Legacy VTK file of the C-alpha trace (Angstrom):
# vtk DataFile Version 3.0
C-alpha trace
ASCII
DATASET POLYDATA
POINTS 501 float
166.830 -79.522 32.777
167.246 -82.057 35.581
170.498 -83.954 35.608
169.913 -87.604 34.672
170.948 -90.186 37.228
171.654 -93.893 37.097
171.669 -95.963 40.265
174.111 -98.741 39.440
174.006 -101.639 41.885
176.847 -103.550 40.258
179.247 -100.642 40.609
177.750 -99.493 43.931
177.394 -95.938 42.672
174.955 -93.292 41.537
176.119 -91.648 38.325
174.977 -88.100 37.619
175.236 -87.128 33.976
173.941 -84.359 31.731
171.042 -83.990 29.324
171.379 -82.359 25.915
169.114 -81.862 22.937
170.093 -82.723 19.373
167.686 -81.567 16.652
164.911 -81.588 19.228
165.706 -85.070 20.563
166.833 -85.488 24.166
170.041 -87.462 24.730
171.723 -88.405 28.019
175.465 -88.479 28.637
177.521 -90.110 31.387
181.118 -89.046 30.892
184.522 -89.683 32.360
183.627 -92.909 34.190
186.829 -94.585 35.295
187.054 -98.220 34.185
190.628 -98.961 35.278
193.463 -97.512 37.340
197.136 -97.328 36.408
199.402 -98.350 39.311
202.539 -96.941 37.710
204.011 -95.785 34.431
204.240 -98.547 31.798
202.404 -100.945 34.111
199.307 -102.969 33.316
196.112 -101.273 34.485
193.778 -102.811 37.046
189.968 -102.832 36.687
187.790 -100.509 38.730
185.026 -102.656 40.180
183.094 -100.211 42.351
182.727 -96.729 43.823
181.906 -97.433 47.495
178.359 -96.098 47.333
179.417 -92.659 46.141
177.538 -90.301 43.856
179.861 -89.936 40.861
179.844 -86.716 38.851
179.692 -87.964 35.242
178.890 -84.648 33.627
182.386 -83.913 32.322
184.847 -85.652 30.075
187.793 -87.247 31.808
191.378 -86.309 30.963
192.994 -87.848 27.913
196.413 -89.486 27.795
199.244 -86.924 27.481
200.208 -86.378 23.828
201.987 -84.043 21.469
199.426 -81.487 20.331
198.324 -82.006 16.714
195.691 -79.755 15.165
193.133 -82.208 13.772
191.525 -79.414 11.742
194.357 -79.594 9.177
193.593 -82.995 7.680
189.831 -82.512 7.818
190.013 -79.004 6.269
187.861 -77.660 9.096
187.694 -73.831 8.988
190.366 -72.124 11.043
187.827 -70.291 13.209
186.274 -73.541 14.483
187.289 -73.584 18.135
188.505 -76.772 19.797
188.964 -76.305 23.520
192.137 -77.610 25.127
191.484 -80.994 26.764
192.830 -81.912 30.176
195.525 -84.601 30.243
196.578 -86.979 32.983
198.844 -89.989 32.631
197.154 -91.959 35.410
193.502 -90.828 35.175
192.925 -91.275 31.435
191.261 -94.703 31.434
187.623 -93.673 31.227
184.504 -94.464 29.234
181.917 -92.001 27.923
178.331 -93.226 27.527
175.713 -91.561 25.322
172.248 -93.099 25.534
168.496 -92.578 25.128
166.735 -90.903 28.100
165.842 -93.312 30.864
167.663 -96.131 29.109
168.400 -97.894 32.387
164.688 -98.401 33.058
163.827 -99.718 29.589
164.542 -102.787 27.511
168.214 -103.534 26.917
169.502 -101.614 23.911
172.249 -102.691 21.510
175.619 -101.128 22.291
178.193 -99.591 19.953
181.679 -99.440 21.488
183.935 -96.929 19.720
187.758 -96.939 19.631
189.176 -93.669 18.303
192.085 -93.365 15.903
195.156 -91.143 15.815
198.175 -93.113 14.522
198.416 -94.757 17.955
199.975 -91.546 19.272
197.104 -89.088 19.802
193.354 -88.699 20.232
192.026 -87.954 16.766
188.660 -86.183 16.990
187.257 -86.817 20.441
183.686 -86.109 21.493
185.097 -83.229 23.541
186.331 -81.639 20.305
182.721 -81.835 19.058
183.910 -83.405 15.790
183.118 -86.957 16.934
180.327 -86.129 19.352
177.984 -89.164 19.134
174.877 -87.145 20.062
173.541 -86.982 16.510
174.068 -90.716 15.953
172.175 -91.617 19.120
169.486 -88.990 18.485
168.946 -90.327 14.962
168.691 -93.855 16.376
165.967 -92.716 18.775
164.032 -90.907 16.047
164.191 -93.957 13.769
162.795 -96.244 16.474
166.110 -98.164 16.641
167.762 -96.710 19.747
171.202 -97.803 20.839
173.858 -96.850 23.374
177.219 -95.409 22.290
180.291 -96.039 24.477
183.733 -94.659 23.701
186.842 -96.054 25.377
189.789 -93.810 26.205
193.158 -95.533 26.440
196.891 -94.931 26.727
198.767 -93.596 23.703
202.257 -93.079 22.297
205.110 -93.920 24.676
202.694 -94.319 27.601
201.185 -97.277 25.744
204.374 -98.480 24.056
206.292 -98.936 27.283
210.008 -99.243 27.922
210.560 -102.918 27.159
208.512 -104.533 29.934
204.764 -104.623 29.373
203.948 -104.131 25.701
200.796 -103.160 23.811
199.282 -101.423 26.807
196.686 -99.724 24.588
195.224 -103.101 23.630
195.259 -104.226 27.256
193.561 -100.999 28.335
190.887 -101.383 25.664
190.271 -104.977 26.691
189.641 -103.812 30.246
187.273 -101.208 28.846
185.422 -103.843 26.843
185.243 -106.083 29.909
183.833 -103.134 31.874
181.131 -102.632 29.215
180.202 -106.332 29.273
179.915 -106.332 33.070
178.271 -102.975 33.608
176.409 -101.643 30.578
173.181 -103.371 31.631
172.985 -100.844 34.462
172.779 -98.098 31.830
170.193 -99.989 29.770
172.536 -101.796 27.379
172.590 -105.394 26.200
176.013 -106.864 26.967
175.306 -109.703 24.519
174.709 -107.333 21.616
177.893 -105.301 21.199
179.164 -103.755 17.977
182.869 -102.934 18.223
183.850 -100.126 15.855
186.817 -97.913 15.076
188.399 -95.776 12.386
192.037 -95.776 11.222
194.187 -96.747 14.244
190.915 -97.485 16.025
190.070 -100.014 13.314
193.536 -101.555 13.677
192.759 -102.155 17.336
189.274 -103.458 16.532
190.834 -105.999 14.172
193.296 -107.045 16.884
190.398 -107.614 19.301
188.523 -109.655 16.687
191.571 -111.912 16.339
192.260 -112.320 20.057
188.648 -112.382 21.343
186.400 -112.763 23.208
183.895 -112.511 20.355
181.493 -109.649 19.712
178.224 -109.711 17.812
179.238 -107.224 15.125
182.207 -105.049 14.165
183.027 -102.091 11.929
186.468 -101.638 10.396
186.531 -98.131 8.945
189.706 -97.332 7.008
191.983 -99.648 8.919
193.005 -103.174 9.895
196.100 -105.021 11.027
197.221 -104.833 7.396
197.539 -101.071 7.881
199.828 -101.436 10.882
200.796 -105.042 11.471
202.638 -106.181 14.609
206.359 -105.497 14.305
209.358 -107.235 15.921
210.208 -106.331 19.493
213.731 -105.440 18.308
212.314 -102.521 16.341
210.471 -101.351 19.418
213.605 -101.650 21.494
215.442 -99.405 19.023
212.790 -96.701 19.411
212.847 -97.029 23.206
216.629 -96.703 23.225
216.514 -93.590 21.045
213.873 -91.921 23.213
215.740 -92.850 26.389
218.864 -91.168 25.022
216.780 -88.088 24.263
215.347 -87.679 27.751
218.801 -88.242 29.240
219.968 -85.238 27.216
217.360 -83.263 29.176
218.840 -84.457 32.475
216.334 -87.264 33.100
217.478 -90.706 34.259
215.114 -92.887 32.195
211.805 -93.022 30.353
210.183 -94.525 33.428
211.320 -91.685 35.693
211.136 -88.768 33.243
208.590 -86.000 33.595
205.647 -85.951 31.207
206.880 -82.745 29.486
210.256 -84.404 28.869
208.588 -87.460 27.308
206.442 -85.313 25.025
209.430 -83.177 24.071
211.397 -86.308 23.164
208.534 -87.589 21.000
208.257 -84.252 19.222
211.964 -83.694 18.676
212.390 -87.295 17.479
209.505 -86.787 15.021
207.659 -89.846 16.318
204.508 -89.442 14.240
203.156 -92.977 14.520
203.583 -96.077 16.650
202.659 -99.704 16.224
201.573 -102.925 17.882
204.526 -105.021 19.027
204.720 -108.698 18.157
203.613 -111.135 20.833
202.190 -114.661 21.026
198.644 -113.342 21.291
198.715 -112.004 17.728
200.928 -114.659 16.162
199.722 -115.740 12.691
196.962 -113.119 12.803
196.574 -113.186 9.004
195.165 -116.729 9.012
193.243 -116.663 12.285
189.460 -116.111 12.260
187.832 -112.774 13.057
185.498 -113.469 15.983
182.338 -111.601 15.010
179.123 -112.708 13.349
178.919 -109.718 11.026
181.370 -107.079 9.849
180.985 -103.791 8.022
184.219 -102.785 6.313
185.353 -100.181 3.817
187.647 -97.348 2.790
187.681 -93.807 1.462
188.873 -92.984 -2.033
192.099 -91.212 -0.988
193.339 -92.851 2.189
197.018 -92.376 1.396
196.831 -88.587 1.729
198.459 -88.941 5.162
201.712 -89.926 3.403
201.522 -87.274 0.697
203.851 -84.673 2.186
206.379 -87.377 3.047
206.377 -89.057 -0.347
206.678 -85.620 -1.976
210.235 -85.477 -0.587
211.329 -88.420 -2.788
212.579 -88.029 -6.335
211.577 -90.326 -9.182
214.606 -92.641 -9.119
214.259 -93.197 -5.356
210.610 -94.218 -5.728
211.385 -96.465 -8.682
214.229 -98.112 -6.736
211.755 -99.257 -4.074
210.167 -101.544 -6.678
213.506 -103.114 -7.595
213.618 -105.100 -4.358
211.809 -107.926 -6.141
212.810 -108.736 -9.702
209.884 -111.084 -10.333
206.954 -108.776 -9.542
208.609 -105.403 -8.926
208.884 -104.333 -12.586
205.261 -105.295 -13.253
203.985 -103.356 -10.252
206.182 -100.375 -11.087
204.696 -100.165 -14.575
201.126 -100.717 -13.377
201.449 -97.805 -10.975
203.038 -95.628 -13.685
206.270 -95.184 -11.764
208.795 -93.955 -14.330
212.080 -92.631 -12.886
212.250 -89.502 -15.043
208.620 -88.568 -14.344
208.751 -87.356 -10.738
205.111 -86.301 -10.413
203.830 -89.578 -11.857
206.156 -91.459 -9.513
204.791 -89.699 -6.442
201.191 -90.256 -7.476
201.922 -93.901 -8.277
203.590 -94.418 -4.920
200.549 -92.962 -3.130
198.238 -95.197 -5.176
200.263 -98.295 -4.254
200.203 -97.395 -0.561
196.461 -96.765 -0.753
195.778 -100.134 -2.369
198.122 -102.193 -0.205
197.249 -100.619 3.154
193.510 -100.049 2.747
191.676 -101.300 -0.345
193.189 -104.773 -0.689
192.762 -105.568 3.045
189.017 -104.982 2.661
189.001 -107.787 0.111
191.295 -110.106 2.072
189.319 -109.814 5.309
185.976 -110.021 3.504
187.004 -113.147 1.598
188.178 -114.873 4.771
185.040 -114.020 6.725
182.694 -114.934 3.873
184.441 -118.292 3.524
183.780 -118.835 7.246
180.068 -118.233 6.737
180.065 -114.733 8.243
178.085 -111.831 6.794
180.153 -108.959 5.409
178.896 -105.556 4.311
181.452 -103.746 2.122
181.346 -100.046 1.344
183.293 -97.204 -0.248
183.255 -93.545 0.752
183.655 -91.300 -2.301
182.074 -88.077 -1.033
184.612 -85.241 -1.167
185.615 -83.006 1.708
182.753 -80.582 2.363
184.995 -77.512 2.595
187.600 -78.338 -0.048
186.451 -80.630 -2.849
189.956 -80.741 -4.325
191.052 -82.610 -1.171
188.913 -85.500 -2.469
187.385 -88.186 -0.274
190.446 -88.426 1.908
191.419 -90.410 4.987
189.118 -89.678 7.973
186.651 -87.517 5.997
183.991 -90.129 6.821
184.131 -89.016 10.476
182.647 -85.685 9.426
179.709 -87.435 7.766
179.132 -90.179 10.341
179.077 -88.049 13.469
177.792 -84.800 12.024
179.460 -83.081 14.953
179.993 -80.007 12.767
176.960 -78.636 10.966
177.234 -79.611 7.281
173.987 -78.028 6.146
176.007 -75.475 4.150
176.906 -78.383 1.831
173.693 -80.296 0.985
175.557 -83.192 -0.681
177.780 -83.799 2.349
174.804 -83.393 4.667
172.818 -85.982 2.698
175.699 -88.464 2.872
175.954 -87.954 6.642
172.256 -88.630 7.162
172.335 -91.784 5.057
175.556 -93.037 6.673
174.063 -92.664 10.144
170.879 -94.419 9.030
172.833 -97.435 7.794
175.138 -97.639 10.806
172.069 -97.519 13.054
170.495 -100.390 11.128
173.698 -102.445 11.372
174.041 -101.901 15.135
170.413 -103.008 15.513
171.021 -106.278 13.671
169.416 -105.243 10.391
171.047 -105.390 6.971
172.282 -101.884 6.093
172.240 -102.957 2.439
172.211 -106.118 0.361
175.347 -108.059 1.369
175.648 -109.277 -2.227
176.327 -105.666 -3.234
178.673 -102.950 -2.076
177.447 -99.614 -0.873
178.791 -96.279 -2.085
178.559 -93.109 -0.012
178.949 -90.398 -2.657
180.083 -88.790 -4.780
177.827 -85.734 -5.254
175.612 -86.731 -2.355
174.344 -89.941 -3.941
174.243 -93.045 -1.735
173.419 -96.377 -3.363
174.311 -100.010 -3.818
176.813 -100.673 -6.581
177.768 -103.765 -8.554
181.283 -105.155 -8.873
181.510 -103.329 -12.195
180.600 -100.137 -10.348
183.292 -100.885 -7.802
185.852 -101.407 -10.584
185.011 -97.921 -11.841
185.942 -96.493 -8.422
188.953 -98.551 -7.335
192.007 -100.101 -9.100
190.713 -103.667 -9.319
193.402 -104.907 -11.731
196.078 -103.515 -9.437
194.508 -105.286 -6.456
194.671 -108.564 -8.324
198.342 -107.986 -9.170
199.098 -107.312 -5.502
197.282 -110.505 -4.506
199.356 -112.524 -6.956
202.611 -110.920 -5.836
201.795 -111.503 -2.162
202.355 -109.463 0.958
206.001 -110.563 1.135
206.610 -108.719 -2.142
204.610 -105.529 -1.836
205.036 -104.813 1.868
208.807 -104.121 1.629
208.048 -101.696 -1.211
205.438 -99.974 0.928
207.841 -99.802 3.887
210.517 -98.226 1.693
208.063 -95.541 0.579
206.344 -94.790 3.896
208.755 -95.312 6.805
208.738 -92.112 8.845
206.659 -90.309 6.220
203.183 -90.276 7.774
201.624 -87.008 8.911
198.140 -86.030 10.078
198.902 -82.435 9.011
198.566 -83.076 5.286
LINES 1 502
501 0 1 2 3 4 5 6 7 8 9 10 11 12 13 14 15 16 17 18 19 20 21 22 23 24 25 26 27 28 29 30 31 32 33 34 35 36 37 38 39 40 41 42 43 44 45 46 47 48 49 50 51 52 53 54 55 56 57 58 59 60 61 62 63 64 65 66 67 68 69 70 71 72 73 74 75 76 77 78 79 80 81 82 83 84 85 86 87 88 89 90 91 92 93 94 95 96 97 98 99 100 101 102 103 104 105 106 107 108 109 110 111 112 113 114 115 116 117 118 119 120 121 122 123 124 125 126 127 128 129 130 131 132 133 134 135 136 137 138 139 140 141 142 143 144 145 146 147 148 149 150 151 152 153 154 155 156 157 158 159 160 161 162 163 164 165 166 167 168 169 170 171 172 173 174 175 176 177 178 179 180 181 182 183 184 185 186 187 188 189 190 191 192 193 194 195 196 197 198 199 200 201 202 203 204 205 206 207 208 209 210 211 212 213 214 215 216 217 218 219 220 221 222 223 224 225 226 227 228 229 230 231 232 233 234 235 236 237 238 239 240 241 242 243 244 245 246 247 248 249 250 251 252 253 254 255 256 257 258 259 260 261 262 263 264 265 266 267 268 269 270 271 272 273 274 275 276 277 278 279 280 281 282 283 284 285 286 287 288 289 290 291 292 293 294 295 296 297 298 299 300 301 302 303 304 305 306 307 308 309 310 311 312 313 314 315 316 317 318 319 320 321 322 323 324 325 326 327 328 329 330 331 332 333 334 335 336 337 338 339 340 341 342 343 344 345 346 347 348 349 350 351 352 353 354 355 356 357 358 359 360 361 362 363 364 365 366 367 368 369 370 371 372 373 374 375 376 377 378 379 380 381 382 383 384 385 386 387 388 389 390 391 392 393 394 395 396 397 398 399 400 401 402 403 404 405 406 407 408 409 410 411 412 413 414 415 416 417 418 419 420 421 422 423 424 425 426 427 428 429 430 431 432 433 434 435 436 437 438 439 440 441 442 443 444 445 446 447 448 449 450 451 452 453 454 455 456 457 458 459 460 461 462 463 464 465 466 467 468 469 470 471 472 473 474 475 476 477 478 479 480 481 482 483 484 485 486 487 488 489 490 491 492 493 494 495 496 497 498 499 500
C-alpha cells in the first residue's frame, strides 16, 4: 500500500501518513502532528504555525503526557491477555493531534469533523487510539460505508501535575485543548475537513472539558457529552489547588528535589503515586465564573449516561461503615433526612448504605446533570438528543452497564463479535453518532434513546426512562438544590475514586 500524503499549503508541509483497512474499507491516518510547543514546565503552550516546507512523518502516534501507569483493562473487564503496548511519553512533545479520514479526503468536498477529547480523571490517558481500544478506524469506516463520511481528530493534552501547574498558570489542559481546537479550525480544510462543521465530543473527563469549552467558546456546531459535565467535576477554589501543590512539593523535596518546577519527571510521578493522587480538577478562574447559568455555545447536543456510572467510587465507598455514610446526610437537616431515606441509607444496614451512597453519587454527578443541561439548552431553543446506555459489559454481565463501557461499543476497537448483543449495540451506536456528526437527527428529539439492554436499541418514552433511572430521586435532588446534595457527595467521594474498580 502506498503511503497517503497531504500537501498542506497553510502549514507549509507535506504530511505522510498510513493507510489501513477496516472491514474491507480503506481509512487514512495522519498521526502525531504537533499543534503546539511547550516552552517550559507549567508554562502556556505556543501554537505551531508551520513546518518550513518539510515532509513530516505522520505515520506514528506522538508521545503522551507523562503519567502514572494505570491498567485501563481493569475497569473495562478486558481479558488479561489483551496486549496494550507501552506508549512513549514526553513532557514537552505531547501536544499533538491524530487525524483519521476517508481516502483522498483533501481532494474532495469538505467533510464534517468530529474532535475527540479523551477522559482519564484528568490525570491519565484513558483508552487511546494507540491502545486500540479507542481506535476511530471503525467509526470512520462505517461513516464511509453509510455514505456519510467524516473526519475524526483527537487532541492530546497535558495531564495531572503537568496540567495543574505550581500556582502560576492554571488549567493548562483547557488551554492546550483550545490551541488544538484552534489548530483544527485553521488547518483541517487541508485534510478535507469543514472547519465550520465541528462536533466536539468527549467521555468522562473529556466530557467535562467539552462542557467547559461550550461555556467559554468560541461556539461549535454540535457537541457530545458522554458520561460527564462540569457537574461531575466543577471548578474548585485555588486554595484547594494550592494545598495539593504544597503537599506534592514537600514530597519531591523528600526525594532531594528543589521544587515541582525543577524536579525530574520520575520524581513527579512518584510523588503523585505515593500521594495517591487519583484525580484532579479544573481550578476556579474568571473564565468559568457562574458556569451553571451561562449558555452552552452549540446548536445541538447529544448527552447521556450509563446505568452504573458510580462504579469508579465503589471500592472507596466500600471502606465506609453505615453510620459514617448516614452522617454525611446529616449536614442538612431540612433535606438530608429525606434524601437519606430515599436512598435507603440506614446506619445499621451497611450494605444498603453503601449501595445507597453509590446511587446518590450516580444521580448527582451524572443523571441529574443530563436533565439540567438539557433543560437549559432546550429553553434556549437548542436541539438536545438524550440517551441512556444500559448494555452490560460484554465480558462480565454482572459488572452491569458501568462507567466507560460505552467506549467499547462506540469505537469497536476490540472485536465484540463473540457477544452478538454487545456487537449489535456498537453498530447501532456508531450509526447514530455518524448521523449526528453529519447534521441528521440520530433519533426523535422528543424521545430518549436507549442502547441496550440485551442488544436492543430503541427510542423510549419518559415512562420508559423512569423504569431505567431514579426519576423521583432526581426530582428530590432538584428541590434540595446543589448546595444541599453536593456537600453530601463530597463527604462520600473525596479521595475515593479509582479507575481500577
